[in-house]
C-alpha positions as CSV (number, residue, x, y, z in Angstrom):
1,M,7.8,17.6,14.8
2,K,5.0,19.3,12.8
3,N,7.6,21.6,11.1
4,Y,9.4,18.6,9.7
5,F,6.3,17.0,8.1
6,N,4.2,20.1,7.2
7,P,6.3,23.3,7.1
8,S,5.3,26.5,5.4
9,S,8.8,27.7,4.7
10,V,12.1,25.8,4.3
11,A,15.7,27.2,4.2
12,V,17.9,25.0,2.0
13,V,21.4,25.7,3.4
14,G,24.0,24.5,0.9
15,A,21.8,24.9,-2.2
16,S,23.8,24.8,-5.4
17,P,23.4,24.8,-9.1
18,D,24.4,21.1,-9.5
19,R,24.6,17.7,-7.7
20,T,22.9,17.1,-4.4
21,G,22.5,20.7,-3.5
22,F,20.6,21.2,-6.7
23,H,18.3,18.2,-6.3
24,L,17.5,19.2,-2.7
25,L,16.5,22.7,-3.7
26,E,14.4,21.5,-6.7
27,N,12.5,19.1,-4.4
28,V,11.7,21.7,-1.8
29,K,10.9,24.3,-4.5
30,L,8.3,22.0,-6.1
31,T,6.6,21.1,-2.7
32,P,3.1,22.5,-2.7
33,G,2.5,25.2,-0.1
34,V,6.1,25.6,0.8
35,Q,8.2,28.8,0.4
36,A,11.8,27.7,-0.4
37,Y,14.7,29.9,0.6
38,P,18.1,28.8,-0.9
39,V,21.1,29.8,1.2
40,N,24.6,30.0,-0.2
41,P,26.9,33.0,-0.1
42,K,28.3,32.1,-3.5
43,Y,25.2,32.8,-5.5
44,P,22.7,35.7,-5.7
45,E,20.1,33.5,-7.3
46,L,19.4,29.7,-7.6
47,A,16.6,27.9,-9.5
48,G,14.9,31.2,-10.2
49,L,14.8,32.1,-6.5
50,P,16.7,34.8,-4.6
51,C,19.6,33.1,-2.8
52,Y,20.6,34.4,0.7
53,P,24.1,34.5,2.1
54,S,22.9,33.2,5.5
55,V,19.9,32.0,7.4
56,S,19.7,35.2,9.3
57,A,19.4,37.2,6.0
58,I,16.2,35.5,5.0
59,P,13.4,38.1,5.3
60,G,10.5,35.9,6.4
61,P,10.0,33.3,9.2
62,V,11.6,29.8,8.6
63,D,9.8,26.7,9.9
64,M,12.5,24.2,8.9
65,A,16.1,24.5,7.7
66,I,17.8,21.6,5.8
67,L,21.5,21.6,6.0
68,L,23.7,20.2,3.2
69,V,27.0,21.8,4.0
70,P,30.4,20.4,5.2
71,A,30.2,19.1,8.8
72,R,32.6,21.7,10.2
73,F,30.3,24.5,9.2
74,V,27.2,23.0,10.8
75,P,27.6,24.5,14.3
76,Q,27.8,28.0,12.9
77,V,24.7,27.5,10.8
78,L,22.9,26.0,13.8
79,Q,23.7,29.1,15.8
80,E,22.2,31.3,13.0
81,C,19.1,29.1,13.0
82,G,18.7,29.5,16.7
83,E,19.0,33.3,16.4
84,K,16.5,33.2,13.6
85,G,14.0,31.2,15.6
86,V,14.0,28.1,13.4
87,G,12.4,25.3,15.4
88,A,13.3,22.3,13.2
89,V,16.6,21.6,11.6
90,M,17.4,18.6,9.3
91,I,21.1,17.9,8.9
92,Q,21.6,15.8,5.7
93,S,25.4,16.3,5.7
94,A,27.7,13.4,6.7
95,G,31.0,13.6,8.7
96,F,29.8,13.2,12.3
97,A,29.8,10.3,14.8
98,E,29.9,7.8,12.0
99,T,33.5,9.0,11.2
100,G,35.0,8.5,14.7
101,E,35.8,10.4,17.9
102,D,36.2,13.9,16.3
103,G,32.9,13.5,14.5
104,R,31.2,12.4,17.7
105,L,32.5,15.5,19.5
106,L,31.2,17.6,16.7
107,Q,27.8,16.0,17.0
108,E,27.7,16.7,20.7
109,Q,28.6,20.3,20.0
110,C,25.7,20.6,17.5
111,L,23.3,19.0,20.0
112,A,24.3,21.4,22.7
113,I,23.6,24.4,20.5
114,A,20.2,23.0,19.5
115,R,19.2,22.4,23.1
116,K,20.3,25.9,24.2
117,N,18.1,27.4,21.4
118,G,15.1,25.0,21.8
119,M,15.6,23.4,18.4
120,R,15.0,19.8,17.3
121,L,17.7,18.2,15.1
122,W,16.9,15.5,12.5
123,G,20.0,13.6,11.3
124,P,22.8,14.0,10.6
125,N,24.0,11.7,7.7
126,C,20.5,11.1,6.4
127,M,18.4,11.3,3.3
128,G,15.6,13.3,4.9
129,L,11.8,12.9,4.4
130,V,9.8,11.6,1.4
131,D,6.1,12.1,1.7
132,V,4.6,10.6,-1.5
133,T,1.0,11.0,-0.4
134,N,1.3,14.8,0.1
135,N,4.0,15.3,-2.6
136,R,6.6,16.6,-0.1
137,F,10.2,15.7,-0.8
138,F,12.6,17.2,1.7
139,T,15.5,15.2,0.4
140,F,18.5,15.3,-1.9
141,M,17.2,12.3,-3.9
142,H,17.4,12.7,-7.6
143,S,14.1,13.5,-9.3
144,H,14.4,10.3,-11.4
145,I,13.7,8.5,-8.1
146,T,11.1,10.7,-6.5
147,G,9.3,10.9,-9.9
148,A,9.2,7.1,-10.1
149,L,7.5,6.6,-6.7
150,A,4.0,5.3,-7.1
151,S,1.2,7.0,-5.2
152,G,-1.6,5.2,-3.4
153,G,0.6,3.4,-0.8
154,N,-0.4,3.2,2.8
155,L,2.8,1.8,4.3
156,S,5.3,4.3,5.8
157,L,9.0,3.5,6.2
158,V,11.6,4.6,8.8
159,V,15.1,3.8,7.7
160,Q,18.1,4.7,9.8
161,S,20.6,4.6,6.9
162,G,20.8,7.5,4.4
163,M,21.9,6.2,1.1
164,L,20.4,2.8,1.7
165,S,17.0,4.4,2.0
166,A,17.4,6.2,-1.3
167,G,18.5,3.0,-3.1
168,F,15.8,1.0,-1.4
169,L,13.1,3.4,-2.5
170,A,14.4,3.3,-6.1
171,D,14.3,-0.5,-6.1
172,L,10.8,-0.6,-4.6
173,A,9.5,1.9,-7.2
174,T,11.2,0.5,-10.4
175,R,11.6,-3.2,-9.8
176,R,9.0,-4.4,-7.2
177,G,6.0,-2.2,-7.8
178,V,5.6,-1.3,-4.2
179,A,4.0,2.1,-3.2
180,V,4.8,3.8,0.1
181,S,3.1,6.7,1.8
182,M,6.2,8.1,3.6
183,A,9.9,7.3,4.0
184,C,11.9,8.9,6.8
185,S,15.7,8.6,6.9
186,L,17.0,9.3,10.4
187,G,20.8,8.9,10.0
188,N,22.7,9.2,13.3
189,K,19.7,10.1,15.4
190,M,21.5,12.7,17.5
191,D,18.1,14.0,18.6
192,V,15.0,13.0,16.5
193,D,14.7,9.2,16.6
194,E,12.3,6.5,15.7
195,C,10.1,7.2,18.7
196,D,9.5,10.8,17.6
197,V,8.7,9.8,14.1
198,L,6.6,6.7,15.0
199,Q,4.3,8.9,17.1
200,V,3.7,11.1,14.0
201,L,3.2,8.2,11.7
202,L,0.7,6.4,14.0
203,D,-1.4,9.6,13.9
204,D,-1.1,10.0,10.1
205,P,-4.3,9.1,8.3
206,S,-2.5,8.0,5.2
207,T,-0.3,5.6,7.1
208,Q,-1.9,2.2,7.9
209,A,1.3,0.4,8.9
210,V,4.9,1.4,9.8
211,A,8.0,-0.6,8.8
212,L,11.4,0.4,10.4
213,Y,15.0,-0.5,9.6
214,L,16.9,0.2,12.8
215,E,20.6,-0.1,13.6
216,S,20.1,0.9,17.2
217,L,17.1,1.4,19.5
218,P,18.3,3.7,22.3
219,R,14.8,4.5,23.7
220,G,13.7,0.9,23.4
221,R,11.2,1.0,26.2
222,L,9.3,4.0,24.9
223,F,9.4,2.5,21.4
224,L,7.8,-0.7,22.6
225,E,5.2,1.1,24.7
226,L,4.2,3.1,21.6
227,A,4.0,0.0,19.4
228,E,2.1,-2.0,22.0
229,M,-0.7,0.5,22.4
230,A,-0.8,1.5,18.6
231,D,-3.9,0.9,16.5
232,K,-1.7,0.2,13.5
233,P,0.8,-2.6,13.0
234,V,4.5,-2.0,13.3
235,V,7.3,-4.2,11.7
236,V,11.0,-3.9,12.5
237,L,14.2,-5.1,10.8
238,K,16.9,-4.7,13.5
239,T,20.6,-5.1,12.7
240,G,23.5,-5.4,15.2
241,R,21.8,-8.5,16.6
242,S,24.9,-10.5,17.5
243,A,25.9,-8.4,20.6
244,S,24.1,-8.9,24.0
245,G,22.3,-5.9,25.5
246,A,23.1,-7.1,29.0
247,K,26.1,-5.6,30.9
248,A,27.5,-8.7,32.3
249,A,26.1,-12.2,31.9
250,M,26.6,-13.3,35.5
251,S,23.2,-14.9,35.7
252,H,21.5,-17.4,33.4
253,T,18.9,-14.7,32.7
254,A,21.5,-12.3,31.4
255,S,23.1,-15.0,29.3
256,L,19.9,-16.1,27.8
257,A,19.1,-12.5,26.9
258,G,22.1,-12.3,24.6
259,N,22.3,-12.7,20.9
260,A,19.3,-10.5,20.3
261,R,16.9,-12.8,22.2
262,L,15.8,-10.0,24.5
263,T,15.1,-7.6,21.7
264,D,13.3,-10.2,19.6
265,G,11.4,-11.4,22.6
266,L,10.2,-7.9,23.6
267,L,9.3,-7.0,20.1
268,A,7.1,-10.2,19.9
269,A,5.6,-9.4,23.3
270,A,4.6,-5.9,22.0
271,G,3.0,-7.3,18.9
272,V,5.7,-6.0,16.6
273,G,6.5,-8.0,13.5
274,T,10.1,-8.8,12.8
275,A,11.8,-9.2,9.4
276,R,15.1,-10.7,8.3
277,D,15.8,-8.6,5.2
278,F,14.7,-5.4,3.5
279,H,12.3,-6.8,1.1
280,Q,10.6,-9.0,3.8
281,L,10.3,-5.8,5.9
282,V,8.4,-4.0,3.2
283,D,6.4,-7.1,2.1
284,Q,5.3,-7.8,5.7
285,G,4.5,-4.1,6.4
286,R,2.6,-3.7,3.2
287,T,0.5,-6.9,3.9
288,L,-0.3,-5.7,7.5
289,A,-1.3,-2.3,6.1
290,L,-3.7,-4.0,3.5
291,L,-5.0,-6.8,5.7
292,P,-5.4,-5.3,9.2
293,D,-8.6,-7.2,10.0
294,L,-7.5,-10.7,9.0
295,P,-8.6,-13.0,11.9
296,A,-6.2,-15.2,13.8
297,E,-5.6,-18.7,12.3
298,A,-7.3,-17.4,9.1
299,R,-9.1,-20.0,6.9
300,V,-7.6,-19.9,3.4
301,A,-9.0,-20.9,0.1
302,V,-6.4,-21.4,-2.6
303,L,-7.2,-20.9,-6.3
304,T,-4.3,-21.9,-8.5
305,F,-3.3,-22.7,-12.1
306,S,-0.9,-25.4,-10.9
307,G,-1.5,-28.5,-8.8
308,G,2.1,-28.3,-7.6
309,A,1.8,-24.7,-6.4
310,G,-1.4,-25.7,-4.6
311,I,0.3,-28.5,-2.7
312,L,3.2,-26.3,-1.8
313,S,0.8,-23.7,-0.6
314,C,-0.9,-26.2,1.7
315,D,2.5,-27.1,3.3
316,L,3.4,-23.5,3.8
317,L,0.1,-22.6,5.3
318,E,0.2,-25.4,7.8
319,D,3.8,-24.6,8.7
320,R,2.7,-21.0,9.6
321,G,-0.4,-21.9,11.6
322,L,-3.0,-21.0,8.9
323,R,-5.8,-23.4,8.1
324,L,-7.0,-24.6,4.7
325,A,-10.7,-23.7,4.5
326,E,-13.2,-26.5,4.3
327,L,-15.4,-25.4,1.4
328,T,-19.2,-26.0,1.8
329,Q,-21.0,-28.5,-0.5
330,E,-22.7,-25.5,-2.1
331,S,-19.3,-24.0,-3.0
332,L,-18.0,-27.3,-4.4
333,R,-21.1,-27.8,-6.5
334,A,-20.9,-24.3,-7.9
335,L,-17.2,-24.8,-8.7
336,A,-17.9,-28.2,-10.3
337,E,-19.9,-26.4,-13.0
338,L,-16.6,-24.9,-14.2
339,F,-14.8,-28.2,-14.4
340,P,-14.9,-31.1,-16.8
341,P,-16.9,-34.1,-15.3
342,W,-13.7,-36.1,-14.7
343,M,-12.3,-33.7,-12.1
344,P,-14.2,-32.8,-8.9
345,P,-12.9,-29.6,-7.3
346,S,-11.4,-29.4,-3.8
347,N,-9.4,-26.9,-1.8
348,P,-6.7,-26.0,-3.1
349,V,-8.7,-25.5,-6.3
350,D,-6.6,-26.4,-9.3
351,L,-8.3,-24.4,-12.0
352,W,-6.2,-25.4,-15.0
353,P,-8.8,-27.9,-16.4
354,A,-11.5,-25.2,-16.0
355,M,-9.2,-22.6,-17.6
356,E,-8.8,-24.8,-20.6
357,Q,-12.6,-24.7,-21.1
358,H,-13.5,-21.1,-20.1
359,G,-10.2,-19.1,-20.4
360,V,-7.9,-17.9,-17.7
361,S,-9.4,-14.6,-16.5
362,E,-13.0,-15.7,-16.7
363,T,-12.3,-18.9,-14.7
364,L,-10.4,-17.0,-12.0
365,E,-13.1,-14.4,-11.6
366,R,-16.0,-16.9,-11.6
367,A,-14.2,-19.1,-9.1
368,A,-13.4,-16.1,-6.9
369,A,-17.0,-15.1,-6.9
370,I,-18.1,-18.6,-5.7
371,V,-15.5,-18.8,-2.9
372,A,-16.4,-15.2,-1.8
373,E,-19.8,-16.6,-0.8
374,D,-18.4,-19.4,1.3
375,P,-18.8,-18.7,5.1
376,G,-15.8,-20.9,5.9
377,V,-13.3,-18.7,4.1
378,D,-11.5,-15.7,5.5
379,L,-8.8,-15.2,2.9
380,L,-8.7,-16.0,-0.8
381,F,-5.1,-16.8,-1.9
382,M,-5.0,-16.6,-5.7
383,H,-2.3,-17.8,-8.1
384,S,-1.8,-16.7,-11.7
385,F,0.6,-16.9,-14.5
386,L,0.7,-13.4,-16.1
387,G,1.1,-13.9,-19.9
388,A,-0.5,-12.1,-22.8
389,Q,-4.1,-12.6,-21.7
390,S,-3.7,-12.8,-17.9
391,S,-3.2,-9.1,-17.4
392,S,-6.9,-8.6,-18.1
393,H,-7.9,-9.9,-14.7
394,N,-10.6,-7.7,-13.1
395,L,-8.6,-7.5,-9.9
396,K,-10.5,-4.5,-8.4
397,G,-13.8,-6.3,-9.0
398,I,-12.6,-9.4,-7.2
399,Q,-11.3,-7.3,-4.4
400,D,-14.4,-5.2,-4.0
401,N,-16.6,-8.3,-3.9
402,L,-14.5,-10.0,-1.3
403,K,-14.3,-6.8,0.9
404,A,-18.1,-6.4,0.8
405,K,-18.3,-9.9,2.3
406,G,-15.7,-9.2,5.0
407,K,-13.0,-11.4,3.3
408,A,-9.4,-10.7,2.3
409,L,-7.4,-11.3,-0.9
410,A,-3.7,-12.0,-1.5
411,F,-2.1,-12.8,-4.9
412,W,0.9,-14.7,-6.0
413,S,1.9,-14.3,-9.6
414,L,4.7,-15.2,-12.0
415,G,5.1,-14.6,-15.7
416,L,6.4,-12.1,-18.2
417,D,8.0,-8.8,-17.4
418,E,5.5,-6.4,-19.0
419,P,2.3,-8.1,-17.8
420,I,3.8,-8.3,-14.3
421,K,4.4,-4.6,-14.2
422,L,0.9,-3.8,-15.4
423,F,-0.5,-6.2,-12.8
424,Q,1.6,-4.6,-10.0
425,Q,0.0,-1.3,-10.8
426,K,-3.5,-2.9,-10.7
427,A,-2.7,-4.4,-7.3
428,I,-1.6,-1.0,-5.9
429,E,-4.8,0.6,-7.1
430,A,-7.0,-2.2,-5.8
431,G,-5.1,-2.5,-2.5
432,V,-4.2,-6.1,-2.9
433,P,-0.9,-7.5,-1.6
434,L,0.9,-9.1,-4.6
435,F,3.9,-11.4,-4.2
436,G,6.5,-13.0,-6.5
437,E,7.3,-15.9,-4.2
438,L,4.9,-18.4,-2.5
439,A,6.8,-18.7,0.8
440,R,7.0,-14.9,1.2
441,A,3.3,-14.6,0.5
442,V,2.4,-17.1,3.2
443,D,4.8,-15.6,5.7
444,C,3.3,-12.2,5.3
445,V,-0.3,-13.4,5.4
446,A,0.5,-15.3,8.6
447,A,2.0,-12.2,10.1
448,A,-1.2,-10.3,9.3
449,S,-3.3,-13.1,10.8
450,A,-1.2,-13.1,13.9
451,W,-1.1,-9.4,14.5
452,R,-2.4,-8.9,18.0
453,G,-2.9,-5.1,17.7
454,K,-6.6,-5.8,17.2
455,N,-6.7,-6.7,20.9
456,K,-4.9,-3.9,22.6
457,P,-3.5,-4.8,26.1
458,A,-4.4,-2.9,29.2
459,P,-2.0,-0.2,30.4
460,R,0.9,-1.5,32.4
461,P,0.7,-1.4,36.2
462,A,3.0,0.9,38.1
463,P,5.7,-0.7,40.4
464,S,4.5,-1.1,44.0
465,G,7.4,1.0,45.4
466,R,8.0,-1.4,48.3
467,P,11.2,-0.6,50.2
468,L,13.8,-3.3,50.9
469,P,12.7,-5.3,53.9
470,E,14.8,-5.2,57.0
471,G,17.2,-8.0,58.1
472,L,18.6,-8.7,54.6
473,P,22.2,-8.2,53.4
474,E,23.5,-4.9,52.2
475,P,22.2,-4.1,48.7
476,E,25.4,-4.6,46.8
477,G,27.2,-7.3,44.8
478,V,26.0,-10.8,44.4
479,W,23.7,-12.1,47.0
480,D,23.9,-15.8,47.9
481,E,21.0,-18.1,47.5
482,Q,19.7,-17.7,51.1
483,G,19.5,-13.9,51.0
484,S,18.1,-14.0,47.5
485,K,15.3,-16.2,48.5
486,Q,14.5,-14.2,51.6
487,L,14.0,-11.3,49.3
488,L,11.7,-13.3,47.0
489,A,9.7,-14.5,50.0
490,A,9.1,-10.9,51.0
491,W,7.4,-10.4,47.6
492,D,5.3,-13.5,48.2
493,I,7.2,-15.7,45.8
494,P,7.0,-19.3,47.0
495,V,10.4,-20.7,47.9
496,V,11.7,-24.1,49.2
497,R,12.1,-24.7,52.9
498,E,15.8,-24.4,54.0
499,L,18.2,-23.6,56.8
500,V,21.9,-22.7,57.1
501,A,23.5,-25.6,59.1
502,E,26.3,-24.5,61.4
503,D,27.5,-28.1,61.7
504,L,26.7,-31.6,60.6
505,A,24.4,-32.1,63.6
506,Q,22.1,-29.4,62.5
507,A,21.9,-31.0,59.0
508,E,21.1,-34.3,60.7
509,Q,18.3,-32.7,62.7
510,A,16.8,-31.2,59.4
511,A,16.7,-34.7,58.1
512,K,14.7,-35.9,61.1
513,D,12.3,-32.9,60.8
514,W,11.8,-33.1,57.0
515,G,12.7,-36.6,56.0
516,W,15.0,-37.9,53.4
517,P,16.3,-37.2,50.8
518,L,18.1,-33.9,51.4
519,V,20.1,-31.4,49.3
520,L,23.2,-29.7,50.5
521,K,24.5,-26.5,48.8
522,G,27.7,-24.7,49.5
523,L,27.2,-20.9,49.5
524,M,30.4,-18.9,48.7
525,P,30.7,-15.1,48.5
526,G,30.2,-13.8,44.9
527,E,29.6,-17.2,43.3
528,V,26.4,-17.8,41.3
529,H,26.9,-21.1,39.4
530,K,27.2,-23.6,42.2
531,T,26.8,-26.7,40.2
532,E,29.8,-25.9,38.0
533,L,31.9,-25.4,41.1
534,G,30.9,-28.7,42.8
535,L,28.9,-27.0,45.5
536,V,25.6,-29.0,45.1
537,E,25.0,-32.4,46.6
538,L,21.7,-34.0,45.6
539,G,19.8,-37.1,46.6
540,I,21.3,-37.6,50.1
541,S,19.3,-40.5,51.5
542,G,20.9,-41.4,54.8
543,P,23.3,-40.3,57.6
544,D,26.4,-41.8,56.0
545,E,25.7,-40.0,52.7
546,L,25.0,-36.8,54.6
547,A,28.4,-36.9,56.4
548,A,30.3,-37.7,53.2
549,A,28.5,-34.8,51.3
550,W,29.2,-32.5,54.2
551,D,32.9,-33.3,54.1
552,R,33.1,-32.8,50.3
553,L,31.6,-29.4,50.5
554,Q,33.9,-28.3,53.3
555,K,36.9,-29.3,51.2
556,V,35.6,-27.3,48.1
557,M,34.8,-24.2,50.2
558,Q,38.0,-24.4,52.3
559,G,36.3,-22.5,55.1
560,R,35.0,-19.6,52.9
561,G,31.3,-20.5,52.8
562,K,28.3,-21.9,54.6
563,V,26.1,-24.9,54.0
564,L,22.4,-24.6,53.0
565,V,20.2,-27.6,53.7
566,Q,16.9,-28.2,51.8
567,P,14.5,-31.1,51.4
568,Q,14.9,-32.6,47.9
569,H,11.9,-32.1,45.6
570,K,11.0,-34.3,42.6
571,P,9.4,-31.9,40.1
572,E,7.7,-33.0,36.9
573,Y,9.8,-30.4,35.1
574,E,11.7,-27.2,35.7
575,L,11.4,-23.6,34.5
576,I,13.6,-20.6,34.8
577,V,12.2,-17.2,35.7
578,G,14.4,-14.1,35.7
579,F,14.7,-10.4,35.9
580,L,17.2,-8.0,34.3
581,R,17.6,-4.3,33.9
582,D,18.5,-3.6,30.3
583,P,20.1,-0.3,29.1
584,Q,17.6,0.1,26.3
585,F,14.4,-1.5,27.7
586,G,14.7,-1.0,31.4
587,P,13.3,-3.6,33.9
588,C,12.4,-6.8,32.1
589,V,11.4,-10.3,33.1
590,M,12.1,-13.7,31.4
591,L,10.4,-17.1,31.4
592,G,12.0,-20.2,30.0
593,M,12.4,-23.9,30.1
594,G,14.9,-24.2,33.0
595,G,17.3,-26.3,35.0
596,V,20.9,-27.0,34.2
597,L,20.1,-27.2,30.5
598,A,18.6,-23.7,30.3
599,E,21.5,-22.4,28.2
600,L,21.9,-25.5,26.0
601,E,18.6,-25.1,24.1
602,A,17.2,-21.6,24.8
603,D,13.5,-21.5,24.9
604,V,12.6,-18.2,26.5
605,A,10.1,-15.4,26.4
606,F,10.6,-11.8,27.6
607,E,8.4,-8.9,28.8
608,M,9.0,-5.5,30.2
609,A,8.3,-5.0,33.9
610,P,6.1,-4.3,35.8
611,L,3.5,-6.4,34.0
612,D,0.0,-7.8,34.6
613,Q,-1.4,-11.3,34.7
614,A,-2.5,-11.3,31.1
615,R,1.0,-10.4,29.8
616,A,2.6,-13.0,32.1
617,L,0.2,-15.7,30.8
618,A,1.1,-14.7,27.2
619,M,4.8,-15.2,28.0
620,L,4.0,-18.9,28.8
621,D,2.1,-19.3,25.5
622,R,5.1,-18.0,23.5
623,L,7.4,-20.8,24.8
624,R,8.0,-23.6,22.3
625,G,7.9,-26.1,25.1
626,A,4.6,-24.8,26.5
627,G,2.9,-28.1,25.7
628,I,4.5,-29.8,28.6
629,T,2.6,-27.4,31.0
630,K,-0.8,-28.5,29.7
631,G,-0.7,-32.1,31.0
632,F,1.6,-33.7,28.6
633,R,1.7,-37.5,29.0
634,K,-0.6,-37.4,32.0
635,L,1.6,-34.9,33.9
636,P,-0.5,-32.6,36.2
637,P,-1.2,-29.4,34.3
638,L,0.6,-26.3,35.4
639,D,-1.2,-23.8,37.6
640,R,-0.9,-21.1,35.0
641,E,-2.3,-18.4,37.2
642,A,0.1,-19.2,40.0
643,L,3.1,-19.0,37.6
644,A,1.8,-15.8,36.1
645,G,1.5,-14.3,39.6
646,L,5.1,-15.3,40.4
647,I,6.3,-13.6,37.2
648,C,4.3,-10.5,38.0
649,R,5.6,-10.3,41.6
650,L,9.2,-10.8,40.4
651,G,8.8,-8.0,37.8
652,D,7.3,-5.7,40.6
653,L,10.3,-6.6,42.9
654,G,12.9,-5.7,40.3
655,A,11.1,-2.5,39.1
656,S,10.7,-1.3,42.7
657,L,14.4,-1.7,43.7
658,P,16.5,0.2,41.0
659,G,19.8,-1.2,42.4
660,I,18.9,-4.7,41.2
661,T,20.3,-5.6,37.8
662,Q,19.7,-9.3,37.6
663,I,17.7,-12.0,39.3
664,D,17.7,-15.7,38.6
665,I,15.1,-18.1,39.9
666,N,16.6,-21.3,38.4
667,P,15.1,-23.8,38.7
668,V,11.4,-23.0,39.4
669,A,10.3,-26.5,40.1
670,V,6.8,-27.5,38.9
671,E,5.6,-30.2,41.3
672,R,2.0,-31.4,41.1
673,G,1.4,-28.3,38.9
674,A,2.6,-25.8,41.5
675,P,5.6,-23.6,40.9
676,L,8.3,-23.4,43.6
677,A,11.6,-21.5,43.6
678,L,14.4,-24.0,44.4
679,D,17.4,-21.7,43.8
680,A,17.9,-18.0,43.3
681,S,20.4,-15.3,43.0
682,V,20.2,-11.5,43.1
683,I,22.8,-9.2,41.7
684,W,23.0,-5.5,42.7
685,E,24.8,-2.6,41.1
686,E,24.8,1.2,41.7
687,P,21.8,2.6,39.8
688,A,22.9,4.3,36.6
């Protein structure tokens, strides 16, 4: 990967005197410390450099080759690169898998050549690499765009799309005043993908946060492992969210994993921020890069020129879990000296009356200095209208004073075009996140406050590797509830007492042993959702009800099943715990509010398995309904450690037995605070 980011020599295959081939060659030629070799048999010279008919004709060694030739010629060029000993090839040409089956086959041919020759392939159908910090532009982007990119940014981008990344960078540079350190366009990702690039960026000293636009995440598990253990924040905008990653939603767990819930849940578990659009992706990533040390539930002081903007800021801060700082009496007395006697200050601090007396910039700077001394403030959120005189704010001085006292600064501004552009540049130089919309500002500050990368989790445990216990059914297909719970019990997961009754007399004996009420369940081969099929009889309180329920089940099953008898439990509430093996993320566990309504209002959290107790407890905290587990309305509080242990053992079970693709424990009854598996199903497939 080093040869992509810091090569000494680059062959530009498809260089030309005009259009994209020209811009690519010019960008490489102007890269400091890089020897550019144009390759095109049509020309003896290009851009004042000798032009070679082929890669093999280049006299010196080549660290990287960038290909901008028609797709049909790429295999031939790759073969030449292999013979030349080129280790890194970047294919910026289009015409591969994105065009259909023929393009996919061509892409596979290219990858086979690369693997045979020990080469890495970046692309195809990509824009390449833009490294603003080190002035390296391995891209066909026009110099009007690369020349407009502001330096001084510490956010790096990974964008799967090619032309989108070029247009996006142009918009950031010219309209939004955002500086980036690097931008990597990966295209079809036939070889080099976001995991390869992320490892480089996480080690890059000029990168303080990474923002990724991804259309696919084929090595999802590795990506999450890298992000989870990273010392830098990672933000993702993931498209293609409407399709489920699960193979077949036979279980509630697989159904609840659909519609991107699994991906979003795992990203949240790994501490990865998520964005809904391109600009939010960059704004959130930039804020995380600039405010990496903002504490959780940060206390915010608002300095504003508008009472309305201050009130809206309070609402937005509360919605996102941030707190309005309680200013000390010393701070309030110092601020009062700026105000006319008729207006005592409070947080949010509406500075307009003071601005009328002292001027806009002077008032903002004096108020900021006062608030910087307040021990109850973590973040100063400043508002300003940028007109003729507002652009003279000493932004760097305010920022330096706050940083010296361990506090952060964010700015929201509106105003006239030219002052805004000047202020954007000041914000870049001072390292201050600047926003044009209040809600976006608060969203991004909240993301920085919530970033949990500051508390890196422990390494994940390895699966226990236990074999399948003896005496259980063959590991194939859909196991019924009885066999499924026998497997759970072998992993020390608490399950309800039960027996398979051969006849009504055995069910009556169970009632004598356990007491009423009872539950009867019909177990039919291959059936998971018993309630929908009329195979569950609840609340059986006497012999007559038992006989009637027995007859009803026999009619439904028509001799094809067996009857499971259980004592009826009366839980305070129900949860669902599940396991699934995902093609992208591997073994995963799920926790959610459960019972028959599990799919009506999905409230779920996901984690990769195996996992430890701390990760399992964090899953519970991510549920919207977690409040019910804490003793809501005098209910017994949940034994959190017991539930976390259940989740961990389920994850270990699934990870240890690769033939299992789905497990449902639904419901997990919570009775007097203790979790108990009332129903379960296990689904097996041949391991991929």
